[in-house]
C-alpha positions in Angstrom: -11.0 -72.5 52.9 -10.6 -76.2 52.9 -12.2 -77.8 55.9 -9.7 -78.7 58.6 -7.0 -76.4 57.2 -6.5 -73.1 58.9 -4.9 -70.1 57.3 -2.0 -68.9 59.4 -0.1 -65.7 59.2 3.6 -66.0 58.9 5.3 -63.1 60.6 8.7 -62.3 59.1 11.1 -61.5 61.8 13.1 -58.5 60.9 16.8 -58.7 61.8 18.3 -55.6 63.2 21.4 -54.7 65.1 21.8 -52.3 68.1 25.1 -50.5 68.5 26.7 -47.3 69.5 27.3 -44.8 66.7 30.8 -45.3 65.2 32.6 -42.9 62.9 32.0 -45.1 59.9 28.3 -44.5 60.3 28.4 -40.7 60.7 27.5 -39.8 57.1 24.6 -42.2 56.9 23.4 -41.2 60.4 23.5 -37.5 59.5 21.3 -38.3 56.4 18.9 -40.3 58.6 18.7 -37.4 61.1 17.9 -34.9 58.3 14.9 -37.0 57.4 13.5 -37.4 61.0 11.6 -34.1 61.3 9.6 -34.9 58.2 8.6 -38.4 59.5 8.0 -37.2 63.1 5.5 -34.5 62.6 2.1 -34.9 61.0 1.6 -33.4 57.5 -0.3 -30.3 58.8 2.7 -29.1 60.9 4.7 -26.3 59.4 8.4 -27.0 60.2 10.8 -24.1 60.9 14.5 -24.0 61.4 14.2 -24.8 65.1 12.2 -28.0 64.4 14.8 -29.2 62.0 17.8 -28.2 64.1 16.6 -30.2 67.1 17.3 -33.4 65.1 20.9 -32.5 64.1 24.0 -34.5 65.1 25.8 -33.0 68.1 29.4 -34.1 68.7 29.0 -34.1 72.5 26.0 -36.5 72.6 26.2 -40.3 72.5 23.9 -42.1 70.0 22.7 -45.7 70.0 21.5 -47.0 66.6 19.2 -49.7 65.4 20.3 -50.7 61.9 19.0 -53.4 59.5 21.0 -55.9 57.4 21.1 -53.3 54.5 22.9 -50.8 56.8 19.9 -48.6 57.0 19.2 -46.7 60.3 15.8 -47.6 61.6 15.8 -45.7 64.9 18.1 -44.2 67.5 18.5 -43.0 71.1 20.2 -39.7 71.7 22.0 -39.4 75.1 22.6 -35.9 76.3 25.4 -35.8 78.8 25.2 -34.0 82.1 26.7 -30.5 82.3 27.1 -27.8 84.9 24.7 -25.0 84.2 24.4 -21.9 86.2 25.9 -23.4 89.3 23.5 -26.4 89.3 25.3 -29.7 89.3 23.6 -32.3 87.2 26.5 -34.7 86.6 24.4 -37.5 88.0 21.7 -37.2 85.3 21.5 -38.4 81.7 18.8 -37.2 79.3 17.6 -39.5 76.6 15.4 -39.1 73.5 14.3 -41.9 71.2 13.1 -42.0 67.6 12.1 -44.9 65.5 11.0 -44.4 61.8 7.2 -44.7 61.6 7.6 -47.6 59.1 9.2 -49.6 61.8 6.9 -48.8 64.7 5.5 -51.9 66.6 8.6 -54.0 65.8 10.1 -53.8 69.3 13.0 -51.6 68.0 12.4 -48.9 70.6 12.3 -51.4 73.4 15.5 -53.1 72.2 17.3 -49.7 71.9 16.3 -48.7 75.5 17.2 -52.2 76.9 20.7 -52.0 75.3 21.2 -48.4 76.5 20.1 -49.2 80.1 22.3 -52.3 80.2 25.3 -50.3 79.1 24.6 -47.5 81.6 24.3 -50.0 84.5 27.6 -51.6 83.5 29.7 -48.5 83.7 27.6 -46.6 86.3 29.9 -47.0 89.3 32.7 -45.0 87.6 30.3 -42.4 86.2 28.0 -41.9 89.1 24.7 -41.6 87.1 21.8 -41.7 89.5 18.9 -40.7 87.2 17.9 -41.0 83.5 15.2 -38.7 82.3 13.2 -38.0 79.2 10.4 -35.7 78.0 7.8 -36.4 75.4 4.4 -35.3 74.2 1.7 -36.2 76.7 -0.5 -37.8 74.0 2.3 -40.3 73.0 0.7 -43.2 74.8 2.7 -46.0 73.2 6.1 -44.4 74.0 5.0 -43.6 77.6 4.0 -47.3 78.0 7.4 -48.4 76.6 9.3 -46.2 79.1 7.0 -47.4 81.9 7.6 -51.0 81.0 11.3 -50.4 81.6 10.8 -48.8 85.0 10.5 -45.1 84.2 7.9 -43.2 86.2 6.0 -40.0 85.3 7.3 -37.1 87.4 5.4 -34.2 85.9 2.9 -33.1 83.2 4.2 -30.0 81.6 1.3 -27.9 80.4 1.6 -26.3 77.0 5.3 -27.4 76.7 5.4 -27.5 72.9 4.2 -25.0 70.4 3.4 -26.2 66.9 2.5 -24.1 63.9 -0.1 -26.0 61.9 -2.3 -25.5 58.8 -5.9 -25.8 59.9 -8.6 -27.3 57.7 -9.2 -24.0 56.0 -5.4 -23.7 55.2 -4.7 -21.0 57.7 -1.7 -21.0 60.0 -2.6 -21.7 63.6 -0.5 -22.1 66.8 -1.3 -25.3 68.8 0.1 -26.0 72.3 0.8 -29.6 73.4 1.4 -30.9 76.9 4.6 -32.8 77.7 5.3 -35.6 80.1 8.6 -35.7 82.1 9.6 -39.3 83.0 12.6 -40.6 85.0 14.3 -43.8 86.0 16.3 -43.7 89.2 19.4 -46.0 89.3 20.6 -47.8 92.4 
């Protein structure tokens, strides 16, 4: 290095757009969703039909997408709308789940998705009466837990052995592993 000249890193700012899923994106979004289970789980996890189905498109949900300038989906939020189940009224609650492709982790995409979503919920909240937004994730997902906490979500519960994964151990044998979950919520005024 020449004396007096410092090397500097130039960080290329990625351009991406946050939007609600529109009909023109359905095919591309469905292809993206089909790939998510294979990016989400580690290589030693054996995926079954239930693992893959949990990432399918469902007409009754709302989706928020992060897309790049090449019209590729980088991440999304799935919003599961409230329903009446077994006499329990939960019309005041939205459930959210977030996914960002691993190749785009650490680029603030998840934060921008959540900020966009929360802004939109707060805009139309008086008509809809939403009082609570909740999410559930693996308890060891520290980065995502911190992301939700940075936007006001609080941990409400640790759910012991909430998820069962079938994995191949080091000897190549199938083994069941149970992971704890964390339930987090944000209460709206």
